[in-house]
N, C-alpha and C positions, 0 to 999 in steps of 0.2 A: 504492498501500500505506500503510497506517495503522501507523505505529508503535505496538507494543505499551512500557507503561510497564513498565517493572524490576520482578523482584519482589519483594517486602518479606522474607517471611521472619521477621523477629525482632518479634514486636509483640505480645511479654506480658512484663508486669512482672516479673524476674527476680531477688529478693532474694539478695544475697551471701550469705549465710548456709545457703542453697539449693545454691548451687554449693559452697561448703566440705562437706556434707552428703553432695553427689553423688563430689566427689573423694577422701572418705572410703572410699566405697563403692567407688570404681574404687582406689585403695590397699589394701584388703582390710581396713580399720580398722573398717567398719559393714554393716549388711545394708542390701538395698532396701524390704524391709516402712521399718525406721527411716527413711527416707527418706520414704516414702507416707506415714508416722501424722506427719511434720514440717508435710509441705504439706496435708496432712487437718486440722491444727490451727492452720492460717492463715487456714482458712475457704474454701479453695478448691471451689467447684461441679465436679461430675462432669465436664463440660467444661472447663472450666478446669483441673483437676488434669492431665488428658490432653494439654493443648498445653501446661501446664509441664513434666511432663516429657520431650513431644518434645523441647521445646530444653536440659534439662539432657542428656538422651541426644548432642544433638548438639556440646555444649562438652564434657561430661565421661565421660558412657559410653559412647556408640556412636557416635562420631565419622566423619564418613563416610568411604571410603576411600582419599583421598587427604589426608587430613589427621589419621590412625591414626598416622603415625611421630610427627608434630609435635606433636600430643598426647596418646599417651604419654610424650615426654620432657619435656612440661608439669609430668601426675601427677607423674613421681619429681621433679621439683625443686621440689615445692612440696605434696609429699606427708606432712612434716615441718612442716608450718603450725600453728601452735599459738593460731590465733585465726583467725575468718573474716575479717577487717580484713587479715589478712596473705596471702589467698587473692585479692585484690586484682589484681595483675598478672595471676595464671594468667588470673582471670575476663575479662579487659578481654582478652589476649592471645585466646584463643580465641573469645572472641565476635568480634574484628575478622578473625581468618582464618575462620569458619565461616559469618558474616551481615556480608555488605557495605553492608546497610542500617545496621547499627550502625554500624560504622566510619563510613560517611558521615554520621550524624549527629554522631558523632564530631568527627570533620575539619571540618565547620561550626564545631560549637560552641567546638572550639580556636580557629580562625582569629577569631570575632567576640567570642569572650574576652581575646583577646592583646595586644591594650590597651589596654584601661580594665579589665579584670579581669571585666568581665559582660554580658550583650547581654541585650535580649527572649526570651521564646518566641517570640514569634510570630515575630523575626526567622529562628528556625531553623527551623521550620512554611513560613516562606516559600520558604528554598532547599530545602529538601526537596521540596516542590510542583514547584519548577519541574523538578525531574529525575525524581519520582515520580508528578506529576499529582497533580491537587489534586482529591484522592478524601477522605472520610471514614475510610477506610481506611490514607491514607496519614497524617491527622495525631493518629490513633488509635494506630500504631505510633511513630509521633515522638515520644509522649507518653509510651509505656512505654519506651522508649530512653531519653528523659530521666531519667525516674522510675528505673531501672536506674542508671544514671548517677551519678545522684545517691544512690543506697542504698550507690554501691561506694566515696563517697566523690571522687568528681570536679567535682561541684558543689553549691551549696545553690541551693533554690528560697526565693525570698524572694518579698516584693508579693503576696502570697497565688498563690506561684506561676506568677507571670506574669513574672519576671524570673531570672536565673539568675547566680548567684555563683561566679565559678570558686575553686574551694579551692586551698592550699596545696600544691604540686606533693610526691608522695612522692620522695625519693633513694633508689636505686637502685645498690649497690655491689658487689652481688654478678654477677661477669663471664658465669656461665650467665645468671642472668637477664635482664640488657641484651641479650644476645645472642639469648636466647628473645624477647624482646619485639619487637626491629628484627625479628626473620622473620615476629612476627606482621603487624607494617606492610607488611613485603614482597610477603606471603600477599593481605592486602587490597588492595593497591595496583595488583598483578599485573605491576610493570616495576622497576628497578631505581633505585633512588634515588639522591641525592648527596649522600656522607658529609658535605657541609658541612651541610646540612640537616638530620640526624639530631638533634642534639641542641633543633630546635623541629619537629620535622614535629607538626600537629597532630593528627593521630588517636593519636599519646601524648601528649596535653596534659597527664593528672593523675601524671607519673612523669618524675624529674629523671635522666636516666642520665647519674652523675657519674660517667663513668669517661673514660681515651681511646678514642676507639671504635674508631682504625686499631688500636688493641692486641686489644681483645676482639675485632672481627673475624675478626684473623686467627688468632687460637687457636679459633674455631666450625669446627668440623665441615660446618655448614650457612649459611653465608654467606662470601662472598669478595671482594674487592676489585678494582674494574678502574680501569685509569687511560684517560684519554680527553683527548689531548694533555698538554701540559706540568705542568698543576697542576690537571687536574680529573679526582677521583678518584669513583668511585658503587662503592655496595654492591648485590649484587646475593644471590639466593639462588643454592648452591654446585650445578655443574649436577648431580648425582646427587643432590640431594635431589628 
């Protein structure tokens, strides 16, 4: 049997202000026509417009059944955001949970930039091709995700777009936001994560979780701590979630 490459899913550039507009629609602060007008003003053709709307539905407006509660809690958390930049944690968490491809690009980018602060785009492409196949669609999708992550303030593209420079991490001090992002990372990973690694987990590289995480997790209804041995603690989704 020939193994099939994993599904890509996230293959469009998504601007942060589009996510912010969709969030406003979901929170009752705007209408769908306003969002559509914003997308048309960006010069999207008919096909690109439809595909972009599909992505915004998955991230914000009409999440799949297993993410309805998670996205709904995120919407309530960020509905009061005053600028598109303030929506970045929501956009990132929603993309991690909804699109494993977005998460894998974030994971590789976070790892590759963790030591020196930068990496080549070719390195990310090579890692993604090893997982998803050396196909043109993989290259296009990876470029779309990197462009998206740059627009969301995670990296800067330099040297004519050939290198990625990690930007300063955004410090997060709201307990609910930190817990929600940890939940997003868990949904992407699909398994429990060591508490000791959460502060430096690659998929959340644009954010600094600047709180005592064991305390945050203990106060979250969605997360739980599990102990394995005398000193190993893991964080997992609560069994009821």
